[in-house]
C-alpha positions as CSV (number, residue, x, y, z in Angstrom):
1,M,31.5,-34.4,1.5
2,R,33.7,-33.8,-1.9
3,P,32.9,-30.0,-3.5
4,A,32.0,-30.8,-6.6
5,T,29.6,-33.4,-4.9
6,A,28.4,-30.7,-2.8
7,L,27.3,-28.6,-5.7
8,A,25.8,-31.4,-7.4
9,F,23.9,-32.5,-4.2
10,A,22.8,-28.4,-3.9
11,S,22.2,-28.4,-7.8
12,L,19.5,-31.4,-7.6
13,A,18.2,-29.6,-4.4
14,L,17.6,-26.7,-6.6
15,A,15.9,-28.2,-9.6
16,C,13.4,-29.8,-7.4
17,A,12.9,-27.2,-5.5
18,A,11.5,-25.5,-8.5
19,A,10.0,-28.6,-10.4
20,N,7.6,-28.5,-6.8
21,A,7.1,-25.3,-7.1
22,R,5.7,-25.2,-10.6
23,A,3.8,-28.5,-9.8
24,A,2.2,-26.6,-7.4
25,T,1.0,-23.9,-9.9
26,T,-2.4,-22.4,-10.0
27,E,-3.8,-23.3,-12.9
28,Y,-7.0,-22.6,-15.1
29,Q,-8.3,-24.3,-17.9
30,V,-11.3,-22.4,-20.5
31,S,-13.1,-24.0,-22.6
32,Y,-15.4,-22.8,-25.1
33,A,-19.2,-24.8,-24.6
34,G,-21.2,-23.1,-27.7
35,N,-23.9,-20.3,-27.3
36,D,-22.0,-18.2,-25.8
37,R,-21.2,-20.1,-22.7
38,V,-17.1,-20.7,-21.8
39,Q,-16.6,-23.6,-18.9
40,V,-13.7,-22.5,-16.7
41,E,-12.3,-24.8,-14.0
42,A,-9.0,-24.0,-11.8
43,S,-7.2,-25.8,-9.2
44,F,-5.6,-23.4,-6.5
45,A,-2.2,-24.0,-5.1
46,Q,-3.2,-22.4,-2.4
47,P,-6.2,-22.8,-0.7
48,T,-8.9,-20.1,-0.7
49,T,-11.7,-18.6,1.3
50,R,-12.3,-15.9,-1.1
51,L,-12.7,-15.2,-4.6
52,D,-13.5,-12.0,-6.7
53,L,-14.3,-10.5,-10.2
54,N,-13.9,-7.1,-10.5
55,N,-17.2,-5.2,-10.1
56,H,-18.3,-3.1,-12.8
57,G,-21.6,-0.7,-12.6
58,S,-24.3,-0.8,-14.7
59,K,-28.2,0.2,-14.0
60,A,-29.6,-3.0,-16.5
61,R,-26.9,-5.3,-14.1
62,P,-27.5,-4.7,-10.0
63,N,-24.5,-7.7,-9.4
64,G,-22.0,-6.3,-12.4
65,Q,-20.6,-9.0,-14.2
66,A,-21.2,-11.7,-11.4
67,E,-24.5,-12.0,-12.9
68,S,-22.3,-13.7,-16.0
69,V,-20.9,-16.5,-13.3
70,K,-23.2,-19.5,-13.6
71,E,-23.6,-22.9,-11.9
72,L,-20.6,-21.8,-9.8
73,Q,-19.0,-25.2,-7.6
74,A,-16.3,-25.0,-4.9
75,F,-14.4,-28.5,-3.9
76,D,-12.0,-29.0,-1.1
77,A,-8.1,-30.5,-0.9
78,Q,-10.3,-33.8,-0.4
79,G,-12.5,-33.6,-3.3
80,K,-15.8,-32.9,-0.8
81,P,-18.2,-30.0,-2.4
82,V,-17.6,-26.4,-0.1
83,P,-20.5,-24.3,0.3
84,V,-20.1,-20.9,-2.1
85,E,-21.9,-17.9,-1.4
86,F,-22.2,-14.7,-3.4
87,V,-21.7,-12.2,-1.0
88,G,-22.3,-9.0,-3.8
89,N,-20.0,-6.7,-4.9
90,G,-18.2,-9.4,-6.9
91,G,-17.2,-11.0,-4.3
92,W,-17.9,-15.0,-3.3
93,E,-17.3,-16.4,-0.2
94,M,-16.6,-20.1,1.2
95,K,-18.6,-20.2,4.1
96,H,-17.4,-23.7,6.0
97,G,-13.8,-24.9,4.9
98,A,-11.8,-23.9,1.9
99,A,-11.4,-24.5,-1.9
100,T,-8.5,-25.8,-3.6
101,R,-10.6,-26.0,-6.8
102,I,-14.0,-24.4,-8.5
103,R,-15.3,-24.6,-12.0
104,Y,-18.3,-22.7,-13.5
105,T,-20.0,-21.1,-16.8
106,L,-19.2,-18.5,-18.3
107,V,-22.3,-16.5,-19.8
108,A,-20.7,-14.4,-22.9
109,D,-23.6,-11.6,-22.7
110,H,-22.0,-8.8,-21.5
111,D,-23.5,-6.5,-24.2
112,A,-27.1,-6.5,-22.7
113,A,-25.6,-4.1,-20.2
114,D,-24.4,-0.5,-20.5
115,W,-21.1,-0.7,-18.3
116,A,-20.4,2.7,-16.6
117,A,-16.7,1.8,-17.2
118,G,-17.2,0.7,-20.8
119,K,-17.1,-2.0,-22.7
120,D,-13.5,-1.3,-23.1
121,E,-13.2,-2.4,-19.4
122,V,-15.7,-5.7,-19.3
123,A,-16.4,-7.8,-22.1
124,T,-17.5,-7.6,-25.4
125,K,-18.3,-9.5,-28.7
126,F,-17.1,-8.2,-32.3
127,D,-16.5,-10.2,-35.9
128,H,-16.1,-13.6,-34.6
129,S,-14.2,-13.2,-31.0
130,F,-14.9,-12.5,-27.4
131,F,-13.5,-9.6,-25.9
132,F,-12.9,-9.9,-21.6
133,A,-10.8,-7.6,-19.4
134,S,-9.4,-10.7,-17.2
135,D,-10.6,-9.3,-14.0
136,A,-14.6,-9.7,-15.8
137,F,-13.9,-13.4,-16.4
138,F,-11.6,-15.4,-14.3
139,L,-12.8,-15.9,-10.5
140,L,-9.2,-14.9,-8.5
141,D,-7.8,-14.6,-5.2
142,Y,-5.3,-11.3,-5.0
143,D,-4.0,-12.4,-1.7
144,W,-2.5,-15.4,-3.0
145,P,1.3,-15.2,-3.2
146,K,3.2,-13.5,-6.0
147,Q,3.4,-16.8,-8.3
148,P,2.9,-17.5,-11.7
149,I,-0.2,-18.9,-12.5
150,D,-1.2,-20.9,-15.7
151,I,-3.6,-21.0,-18.3
152,R,-5.1,-23.4,-20.6
153,F,-7.3,-22.9,-23.4
154,E,-9.4,-26.1,-25.2
155,L,-11.2,-24.0,-28.0
156,P,-12.5,-25.3,-31.4
157,K,-9.8,-25.9,-33.9
158,D,-9.6,-22.7,-35.6
159,W,-9.8,-20.5,-32.7
160,R,-7.2,-18.3,-31.6
161,V,-6.1,-16.8,-28.6
162,T,-4.7,-13.1,-28.5
163,A,-3.3,-12.6,-24.9
164,P,-0.5,-10.7,-23.0
165,W,0.9,-13.8,-21.6
166,P,3.9,-15.3,-22.7
167,Q,3.0,-19.2,-24.1
168,H,4.8,-21.8,-25.4
169,D,2.5,-24.9,-26.8
170,G,-0.5,-23.6,-25.7
171,L,0.5,-22.8,-21.9
172,Y,-0.1,-19.4,-20.9
173,V,1.7,-18.3,-17.4
174,A,1.1,-15.0,-16.2
175,P,3.4,-13.8,-13.4
176,N,1.7,-13.4,-10.9
177,P,-2.2,-12.8,-9.5
178,D,-1.9,-9.2,-10.3
179,D,-0.9,-9.5,-14.2
180,F,-3.6,-12.3,-14.6
181,G,-6.3,-10.8,-13.3
182,S,-5.1,-7.1,-14.7
183,N,-4.8,-8.0,-18.2
184,A,-7.5,-8.6,-21.2
185,F,-7.4,-11.2,-24.1
186,A,-9.5,-12.5,-26.6
187,M,-10.7,-15.9,-28.0
188,G,-12.1,-16.8,-31.4
189,T,-11.6,-17.3,-35.0
190,D,-10.1,-13.7,-35.7
191,A,-6.2,-13.7,-36.5
192,A,-4.7,-10.7,-34.5
193,Q,-1.2,-9.1,-36.1
194,Q,2.1,-8.7,-34.6
195,A,5.1,-6.3,-35.7
196,K,8.4,-4.9,-34.0
197,A,7.9,-1.3,-33.2
198,G,11.3,-0.5,-31.8
199,A,12.4,-2.3,-29.0
200,L,8.5,-3.7,-28.9
201,T,6.8,-6.1,-29.8
202,L,2.9,-5.4,-31.0
203,T,0.5,-7.5,-31.1
204,W,-2.8,-6.2,-32.1
205,L,-6.8,-7.2,-32.6
206,S,-9.2,-4.9,-34.7
207,D,-13.0,-5.2,-34.9
208,T,-13.6,-4.7,-38.6
209,R,-15.2,-1.6,-38.4
210,V,-12.5,0.3,-37.2
211,K,-9.5,-1.4,-39.1
212,A,-9.1,1.5,-41.1
213,I,-7.7,3.3,-37.8
214,E,-4.5,1.4,-38.0
215,P,-2.2,3.1,-40.4
216,R,-2.8,6.6,-38.3
217,L,-2.6,4.7,-35.6
218,L,0.5,2.5,-34.8
219,P,3.5,4.4,-36.4
220,M,2.4,5.8,-32.7
221,F,4.2,2.9,-31.4
222,D,7.2,3.6,-33.0
223,K,8.2,6.3,-30.7
224,L,5.9,7.0,-27.7
225,P,7.2,3.4,-26.1
226,A,10.8,4.9,-25.9
227,V,9.1,8.8,-24.7
228,Y,7.3,6.6,-21.3
229,T,10.1,4.1,-20.3
230,E,12.8,7.3,-20.5
231,F,10.3,9.5,-17.8
232,W,9.1,6.5,-16.1
233,G,12.9,5.2,-15.8
234,G,11.8,1.5,-17.1
235,S,9.6,-0.4,-19.0
236,P,6.8,-3.1,-18.4
237,G,8.5,-5.8,-20.7
238,Q,8.8,-5.7,-24.1
239,A,5.8,-6.7,-25.6
240,L,2.3,-5.2,-25.8
241,T,-1.1,-6.4,-26.7
242,V,-3.5,-3.6,-28.0
243,F,-7.5,-4.2,-28.7
244,F,-9.1,-1.6,-31.3
245,L,-12.9,-2.3,-31.0
246,S,-15.7,-0.1,-32.0
247,D,-18.7,1.8,-30.5
248,P,-20.6,5.1,-30.4
249,E,-18.0,7.0,-28.4
250,T,-14.2,6.4,-28.7
251,D,-12.8,5.9,-25.4
252,G,-10.2,3.3,-23.6
253,G,-9.2,1.0,-20.8
254,A,-5.9,-0.1,-19.6
255,F,-4.5,-3.0,-18.4
256,H,-0.4,-4.3,-17.2
257,N,0.6,-5.3,-20.4
258,S,-2.7,-4.5,-22.8
259,F,-5.5,-2.2,-23.3
260,A,-8.5,-1.9,-25.2
261,M,-9.4,1.3,-27.2
262,R,-12.8,1.5,-28.8
263,L,-13.7,4.1,-31.4
264,A,-16.6,5.8,-32.2
265,T,-18.2,4.4,-35.3
266,P,-19.1,5.3,-38.4
267,L,-15.2,6.0,-38.4
268,R,-14.8,10.2,-39.3
269,P,-11.5,11.2,-40.2
270,A,-12.3,14.8,-38.6
271,E,-11.4,12.6,-35.2
272,A,-8.1,11.7,-35.9
273,R,-7.2,13.6,-33.5
274,V,-8.9,12.3,-30.6
275,W,-8.0,8.5,-31.8
276,E,-4.2,10.1,-31.3
277,H,-4.5,11.4,-27.6
278,T,-6.8,8.8,-26.8
279,L,-4.2,5.6,-27.7
280,G,-1.3,8.0,-26.3
281,H,-2.9,8.3,-22.7
282,E,-4.1,4.7,-22.7
283,L,-0.3,3.7,-23.4
284,M,0.4,5.6,-21.1
285,H,-1.2,4.3,-18.8
286,V,0.1,0.8,-19.2
287,W,3.5,2.5,-17.9
288,M,2.0,4.3,-15.1
289,N,0.0,0.7,-13.8
290,N,2.8,-0.7,-13.7
291,S,5.2,1.9,-12.1
292,N,2.5,2.7,-9.5
293,D,2.1,-1.4,-8.5
294,G,5.9,-1.6,-8.1
295,V,6.1,-3.9,-11.1
296,R,8.5,-4.1,-13.7
297,L,9.9,-0.4,-13.6
């Protein structure tokens, strides 16, 4: 075989392999059903016998976020139902066979509980949007291979999604299960803002009750990412998504490419130093989380 022909066949084989890999990608589809109910359907590239949510504690919710999951159904590769059993600690197991497809309803009733970790690491509603930590929303097998996961949102026409994953024509792609589960997103009619902060593309969405803090906090993104990148010897990417939420107290929760910060309202200017400290702390955790997980840095 001539070298040029061999090269052409090799290129074709690689292209086919890449196409097959993408065809086998796990995909989640999210649609809003009204009345604070969200429908989730997923097809898996690799069958699973175990799915999990993070299991944050709440006195009002003995089973944590799992109590917001309703009507969970699982199916095998032939489309036959697979029995699913909730086994506690945010986990469900398939008792007779493996699932390649699931569907369930997620009820956005999380504000009815006082979460030990804070709503910034679970879920909340604000203005005209729903905020979720991904691992409080998506049932996921964390033992899946580190392959991309696609997320499609089929929402009302005037709704927007604010999420840390790269997207093209409405398809969001998380690079691996950890990145998919360890992030935060919002959906609703509220529009996020975006700006360049040094080498970082910053996207943020603020509850209107705390929007007044933006001029105090956003300039910190011009300096801190560069400092953290120098200290850790790398960056967790060139984009970051941030959510500013209203709450009785100030705190925050950090993920892979996103973090949420809740601020005590009504706002008190005397607490500006507390806001700055909290933002710097949570932003540091983005670098620290990725470094500890061996991701990107």
